[in-house]
N, C-alpha and C positions, 0 to 999 in steps of 0.2 A: 865503798863499803865503810860504815860508820865506825865499827870497831875493829881494830886489827886481830884482837884476840879471838874474834869469831871467825876469821878468814881460813877457808880450806884450801889446800894446795890441789893441783891438777889431779894427782893420783888419789887423793882423798875424794875428790868430786867425781871421778870416774868410779870409784868404788860404790858411791851412792847409786850412780846411773846403772851399774851392773846389778845391784841388789833389788832396785825398786822395779815396778811393772807399770805404773800409771804415770802419765805426764799431762801437763796442760800446755797447749799450744795457743799463743795469741798472735793475731795479725789482723789484717783489714780485707774487707770484700773489694771488688773492683769500684764500688761507688763510695769507698772510704769509711764504711761502717766497721766498727770494731768487731772482732771475732776472737772468742776463746772457746776451746773445746777440750775436754778431759779425752785421753786416748791411751790405748794399750801400745806400747812401743817395745823396742829391743835395740840394743847397741850392735852394730855390724862394722865391717871393714877395719877390723883391729882398733876397735873403740874410736873410730874416727868419725861416726855418723850414727844416728838413730833413723829407724824406719817405722812406719805404722801404715795400716791398711785403711782405705776410703772407699766409698762408693764412687763409681766412675764419673758421676756428676755431683754437684752441690757446692757448698760454700768452701770446703776445704780445697777442692779443685780448683775453684775460681781463685784462690789465694797462691796458687802456684806461680813462681817467678818472682814473688816478692819476699822481703825480709820478714821472719818471723822470730818470735821469742818464745823459748821453751822452758818451762820450769817443772822440777821434779822436787818433791818434799816428802820427807820422813818424819811425821809426827811421832814423837816417842811418848810423851806423857805430859799431862797438866798437873803441875805441882801446887797443892793448895797452900795458902799463905800459914796455915798451921804448922806446915812442915818446917818453917824457918823461924817459929816463935812468933810472939806478939809483934805487931808492927802494922805499916800501911798496907791497904788492900793491894797495891801494885806489887807486893811481894810474891803475890801468886804469879806463875809464869807459865808458858809453854816451853818444853824442851824439844828441840827438833834439829834436824839437818836439812838443807836445801841446796838446790843447783840450779842456776839459770844460764842459758847460753842463747847466742843469736846465730841465725843462718839463713840461707837462701832455701825456700821450700821448693823442691824438685819432684817432678813426676817421672817415676822410673818407667820406661818404655821397652826396654830390652827384655825379651821374653825370658832369656836364661837369667838374667838378673832378678826378675819378677818371682820366678820360681825359687831361686837361692834365698831372696829375702823373705818369701812367704814361708818357706821352711824354717828359716831362723826364727820368725816371729811365732810360729805354731810351736817349735820346739821349745821356746821360752815360756809359753803360756799354757800350752797343753802337751807336755812332753809324753811321748809314747801312749798316746790316747786312741790310737788306731785310725787316726786321720790319713789322708793320701793326697798327694799333689797331682792335679791334672796336667796333662801334657801342655796345655794352653789355657791357663787360669782366665776365666771370664767373669765378668760382673764384679770385678774388684781391681781397685787401683793400689798401687804401692807408692807411697810418698816418702821422700828422704829430706833430712836436714843434716848437712855437714857440720860438725861442732865448729862454731867459730868463736868469738869472745865468750869466755865462760868464767863464771864467778860461784864459788861455794861458800856457804856459810853454816855454822854450827852454833847453837846456844844450848851448852851443856855445863852450866854453872863455872865456865872458865873464869869469870869474874868474881867469883866467891872465894873466901878463904878455905883453905884445905879442911880447917875443923868444920866449917859449915857444910862442905861437901860430906864429909864423913856422917855427920848428923842426919843429912838428908838420905844417905844409903840406908842408915838404920831405919829410919822412918818408912822408907820404900818397902824395905825387907818386912817390916812389922805389918804394913798393910797387905802386901803379898799378892797384889793383881798381877795379871800376867804382863801387863804393860809395865808395871813397877820392876819386874825382873830383868826386862829389856833395858830400862833405863839405868839400872844399876851398872849392868855391863858397859852401856854407852859412856856412862860418867867416868868410870874407872879407865876405859880405853882413852878418852880424851884428856883426862886430867891425871897423868901417872904420879904426881906427887900427892894425890888423896891417900891418907892413911887407909889401908885395908881393914875393914870392919872385922871384928872377932868371927863372924859366921862365914866369912870368906877367907880366913888366913889359911895360908898353905905352905908346904916346904919351900925352901930357897930355891930359886930357878924355875918355879911354875905358878900358875894361879888358877883359880876356880872361876868358871863361868856358870851363872845361874839361868841364863836364856841361850842355851846352845843354838847355833844356826844349823840349816839343813845339811851344809857340808860337814859339820861335826857328827852328823848321823852316819854318813858314809864311812868316816874314820872309825867310829865306834863299831860299826858292823864288821870291819875288817879286824878290830882289836878282839871282838868277841867271837870270831869264827873258830870253829873246832874246839871249844871249851867243851866239858863232859856234858853241860846242860845245854848246847847249842848245836850239837852235831847233826841234828836232823833239820836245822833251820839254814836256809840259804841266804844270800846277801840282802836280797829285798825284804825278806821277813824281818832280818835283824834291824836293818836301816829303819823300816817304817815303825818297828816297835818302839824305837826310841822316839820318833817324831810324834807318835800318838800317845805317848805317856804324860799324865798331868804334872808329874815331878821328875825332872831329869836335870842332873848336874854333870858337868865334865871338867877335867883338868887338862890344861895345855902347858907345853913347855914355853918359857918365855922367849928363848932365842929361835926357836923355829915355828912357834904356833901349832906345833903338832900335838894331836890329841894323845894324852898318855894315861888317861883314866876316866872312868865313867861309872855312874849308878843311877838308877832310876827306880820309881815306885809307882804301882798302881794304886789310887785311893779315891775314896768317897769324900775324903777332907774331915769327915766327923767320926764315923764308927770304926773303920778298918782301912788299913793299907797294907800293900804286900811289897817288900823289897826285891828287886831282881837286877841281875846283871852287873854286880859290882866286879870290876876288874882293872887291874893296873898293869901297865906295860912293864915286861921284864926288867928293864933297864931303870926302872923308878921303884922297884919294890924295896922293902926294907928301910924306907924313908919316912914312914908314917903317913904316906898319901892316902892308902885305904882307909885308915882311921879318920883322916881329915873329910874325906867323902862321904863316909857313913854319918859323922857327926853333923855335917852340913845337911845331908838329906833328912835327918830325924828332925832338924829345925826348919825344913822347907815348910812354906806357907800351905802347900797341900796335904802336908803329912803332920805338921806339929800338933794339931787338935785331935787326931784320931785317937780314939780308945785303945785300940789293938793293932800292933803292927806285926805282920808275920813274914816269914822267909823260910828257905830250905836251902841246906848246904851239906855236901859230903866231906869237907875238909877244913872248914873255918868256924867250928863250933866254939873253940875257946875265944877266938877273935869276937864273935858277936856276943858271948857272955859278958865281955868287958863292957858292953853297953846296956846290959840288963836283960838280954833275951834269955829265956829258959827253954830247955828242951821239952817238946811235946810228944811227938811220935815219929815214926820211922816210915817213910814213904815207900811205895813199891819199887821206886827207882833206887833205893838205898840211901837217899838223902834224909838228913834229920830235919824235921820240921821244928821251928822254933818261934817263939812269939814274945813280945814285949807289951805287957798291959800296963797302961797309964792311968786308968780309972775303971771303976766296976761297969761291967757290961750288962 
């Protein structure tokens, strides 16, 4: 590894392998020709091996019994040179994480193992999609590579000064593409000494995430359950509502990574947005976290340009008025509809 600062430890590398879904396998055919193929894979056996499916014949099967190299990469973003000020073209760079490991390519032949691995593979890539496993799978092979020598690498501005990283975060938030938001979270996670920019500042002991992961949707659904506006919604509805929203922010506790607050908005990014599901865990109330979440959402790239922002609440009218919302009407449910107008419609 050329730069020690870019090296990932084993747990960091495994985290990437758990999160990603596509890997590249490189090896050779029996006559020595190079072979490289993209594959859907999953980790198995307590994170000690990866498996993937294959046709019963072909180049991958012919590589069984030889050492292969597997590579998994997570391309986060390409940062333009303009984000780092004037300078040489090489200032433009790709931010990424990657893992590479070696191992022997094995053909799994035990039927029970094939069924178990096939189940794991399908559950990873098509969870709960109505598929079923035949008693004796035919027409498919399951190949396995046990994790051998493994190296992980990340380039997330670790070699830049803290002030440069903060400036990059501000530029990414300003541009506001989906990949920019993921990059902001990744840079802060990798470089904890980076000053938190104003749009993400939070009360002591917690932090905001502007690109929550699917696991956060599960936690948000639990936090939102049985609120007066969610009583008719089940776990799946609440979870998927977070995942499908164009603007969603969460707060997590620094010591446990537990989700302690969430807010989201539906938005067309130009004319209108509607704020939904602002909630803070009971143990974190009265610390200003709700205000932090609201302020950050109003500046979210999918919300900041909208001319009118609406919401409905039964019990937080005074709170919303602090952000400029005005009372409009009373809904049939008893909630007060409120709106914030930023320009003439």
